[in-house]
C-alpha positions as protocol buffer text, in pm:
chain_id: "A"
residue {
  index: 1
  type: UNK
  ca { x: 11779 y: 9653 z: 10424 }
}
residue {
  index: 2
  type: UNK
  ca { x: 11607 y: 9981 z: 10520 }
}
residue {
  index: 3
  type: UNK
  ca { x: 11245 y: 10003 z: 10634 }
}
residue {
  index: 4
  type: UNK
  ca { x: 11151 y: 10173 z: 10307 }
}
residue {
  index: 5
  type: UNK
  ca { x: 11308 y: 9891 z: 10104 }
}
residue {
  index: 6
  type: UNK
  ca { x: 11123 y: 9634 z: 10315 }
}
residue {
  index: 7
  type: UNK
  ca { x: 10798 y: 9825 z: 10263 }
}
residue {
  index: 8
  type: UNK
  ca { x: 10859 y: 9849 z: 9887 }
}
residue {
  index: 9
  type: UNK
  ca { x: 10897 y: 9473 z: 9866 }
}
residue {
  index: 10
  type: UNK
  ca { x: 10584 y: 9397 z: 10068 }
}
residue {
  index: 11
  type: UNK
  ca { x: 10371 y: 9673 z: 9919 }
}
residue {
  index: 12
  type: UNK
  ca { x: 10046 y: 9806 z: 10061 }
}
residue {
  index: 13
  type: UNK
  ca { x: 9696 y: 9819 z: 9919 }
}
residue {
  index: 14
  type: UNK
  ca { x: 9583 y: 10182 z: 9924 }
}
residue {
  index: 15
  type: UNK
  ca { x: 9219 y: 10084 z: 9870 }
}
residue {
  index: 16
  type: UNK
  ca { x: 9208 y: 9878 z: 10190 }
}
residue {
  index: 17
  type: UNK
  ca { x: 9392 y: 10149 z: 10384 }
}
residue {
  index: 18
  type: UNK
  ca { x: 9177 y: 10441 z: 10264 }
}
residue {
  index: 19
  type: UNK
  ca { x: 8855 y: 10240 z: 10306 }
}
residue {
  index: 20
  type: UNK
  ca { x: 8917 y: 10236 z: 10681 }
}
residue {
  index: 21
  type: UNK
  ca { x: 8882 y: 10616 z: 10684 }
}
residue {
  index: 22
  type: UNK
  ca { x: 8644 y: 10712 z: 10402 }
}
residue {
  index: 23
  type: UNK
  ca { x: 8364 y: 10572 z: 10188 }
}
residue {
  index: 24
  type: UNK
  ca { x: 8488 y: 10504 z: 9835 }
}
residue {
  index: 25
  type: UNK
  ca { x: 8255 y: 10451 z: 9538 }
}
residue {
  index: 26
  type: UNK
  ca { x: 8338 y: 10322 z: 9192 }
}
residue {
  index: 27
  type: UNK
  ca { x: 8386 y: 10573 z: 8913 }
}
residue {
  index: 28
  type: UNK
  ca { x: 8494 y: 10399 z: 8594 }
}
residue {
  index: 29
  type: UNK
  ca { x: 8846 y: 10264 z: 8659 }
}
residue {
  index: 30
  type: UNK
  ca { x: 8898 y: 10470 z: 8974 }
}
residue {
  index: 31
  type: UNK
  ca { x: 8734 y: 10516 z: 9312 }
}
residue {
  index: 32
  type: UNK
  ca { x: 8613 y: 10850 z: 9445 }
}
residue {
  index: 33
  type: UNK
  ca { x: 8502 y: 10992 z: 9776 }
}
residue {
  index: 34
  type: UNK
  ca { x: 8504 y: 11291 z: 10006 }
}
residue {
  index: 35
  type: UNK
  ca { x: 8855 y: 11401 z: 10084 }
}
residue {
  index: 36
  type: UNK
  ca { x: 8948 y: 11332 z: 10448 }
}
residue {
  index: 37
  type: UNK
  ca { x: 9213 y: 11607 z: 10444 }
}
residue {
  index: 38
  type: UNK
  ca { x: 8981 y: 11909 z: 10409 }
}
residue {
  index: 39
  type: UNK
  ca { x: 8611 y: 12000 z: 10442 }
}
residue {
  index: 40
  type: UNK
  ca { x: 8501 y: 11842 z: 10115 }
}
residue {
  index: 41
  type: UNK
  ca { x: 8141 y: 11899 z: 10008 }
}
residue {
  index: 42
  type: UNK
  ca { x: 8172 y: 11696 z: 9689 }
}
residue {
  index: 43
  type: UNK
  ca { x: 8380 y: 11398 z: 9586 }
}
residue {
  index: 44
  type: UNK
  ca { x: 8712 y: 11555 z: 9493 }
}
residue {
  index: 45
  type: UNK
  ca { x: 8921 y: 11264 z: 9626 }
}
residue {
  index: 46
  type: UNK
  ca { x: 9020 y: 11015 z: 9354 }
}
residue {
  index: 47
  type: UNK
  ca { x: 9202 y: 10686 z: 9405 }
}
residue {
  index: 48
  type: UNK
  ca { x: 9350 y: 10466 z: 9134 }
}
residue {
  index: 49
  type: UNK
  ca { x: 9357 y: 10102 z: 9249 }
}
residue {
  index: 50
  type: UNK
  ca { x: 9558 y: 10012 z: 8939 }
}
residue {
  index: 51
  type: UNK
  ca { x: 9836 y: 10261 z: 9017 }
}
residue {
  index: 52
  type: UNK
  ca { x: 9792 y: 10250 z: 9399 }
}
residue {
  index: 53
  type: UNK
  ca { x: 9786 y: 10631 z: 9422 }
}
residue {
  index: 54
  type: UNK
  ca { x: 9543 y: 10905 z: 9526 }
}
residue {
  index: 55
  type: UNK
  ca { x: 9485 y: 11270 z: 9435 }
}
residue {
  index: 56
  type: UNK
  ca { x: 9249 y: 11529 z: 9580 }
}
residue {
  index: 57
  type: UNK
  ca { x: 9143 y: 11786 z: 9325 }
}
residue {
  index: 58
  type: UNK
  ca { x: 9021 y: 12014 z: 9605 }
}
residue {
  index: 59
  type: UNK
  ca { x: 9322 y: 12049 z: 9835 }
}
residue {
  index: 60
  type: UNK
  ca { x: 9588 y: 11908 z: 9601 }
}
residue {
  index: 61
  type: UNK
  ca { x: 9724 y: 11636 z: 9830 }
}
residue {
  index: 62
  type: UNK
  ca { x: 9841 y: 11324 z: 9650 }
}
residue {
  index: 63
  type: UNK
  ca { x: 10063 y: 11020 z: 9686 }
}
residue {
  index: 64
  type: UNK
  ca { x: 10052 y: 10654 z: 9774 }
}
residue {
  index: 65
  type: UNK
  ca { x: 9990 y: 10450 z: 10088 }
}
residue {
  index: 66
  type: UNK
  ca { x: 10278 y: 10608 z: 10283 }
}
residue {
  index: 67
  type: UNK
  ca { x: 10162 y: 10964 z: 10214 }
}
residue {
  index: 68
  type: UNK
  ca { x: 9801 y: 10875 z: 10295 }
}
residue {
  index: 69
  type: UNK
  ca { x: 9902 y: 10750 z: 10641 }
}
residue {
  index: 70
  type: UNK
  ca { x: 10128 y: 11053 z: 10690 }
}
residue {
  index: 71
  type: UNK
  ca { x: 9843 y: 11296 z: 10612 }
}
residue {
  index: 72
  type: UNK
  ca { x: 9574 y: 11105 z: 10804 }
}
residue {
  index: 73
  type: UNK
  ca { x: 9767 y: 11037 z: 11121 }
}
residue {
  index: 74
  type: UNK
  ca { x: 10023 y: 11317 z: 11123 }
}
residue {
  index: 75
  type: UNK
  ca { x: 10312 y: 11073 z: 11121 }
}
residue {
  index: 76
  type: UNK
  ca { x: 10660 y: 11105 z: 10980 }
}
residue {
  index: 77
  type: UNK
  ca { x: 10754 y: 10904 z: 10671 }
}
residue {
  index: 78
  type: UNK
  ca { x: 10946 y: 10654 z: 10884 }
}
residue {
  index: 79
  type: UNK
  ca { x: 10655 y: 10612 z: 11129 }
}
residue {
  index: 80
  type: UNK
  ca { x: 10409 y: 10559 z: 10841 }
}
residue {
  index: 81
  type: UNK
  ca { x: 10634 y: 10295 z: 10683 }
}
residue {
  index: 82
  type: UNK
  ca { x: 10675 y: 10119 z: 11018 }
}
residue {
  index: 83
  type: UNK
  ca { x: 10297 y: 10117 z: 11063 }
}
residue {
  index: 84
  type: UNK
  ca { x: 10242 y: 9972 z: 10716 }
}
residue {
  index: 85
  type: UNK
  ca { x: 10507 y: 9703 z: 10768 }
}
residue {
  index: 86
  type: UNK
  ca { x: 10363 y: 9618 z: 11108 }
}
residue {
  index: 87
  type: UNK
  ca { x: 10003 y: 9599 z: 10990 }
}
residue {
  index: 88
  type: UNK
  ca { x: 10084 y: 9378 z: 10696 }
}
residue {
  index: 89
  type: UNK
  ca { x: 9912 y: 9614 z: 10451 }
}
């Protein structure tokens, strides 16, 4: 079984991951905050806990837990998956 398949089975909670880096506030069914990927003056970063995905309407970056770790820490996809598997998120 590949690392990505292992990760897919264990899953990762994007809310708990992103909350380590940015302040998220409730906005109806989603969470919003200042995007950590660019100099955000507003709250263009949106996160859907239900779908476990994010989207920044300022810089356009989007994805799930793997992509969030890749963007935040400058890691490859494989390194991000290994980190998520190792952290238990």
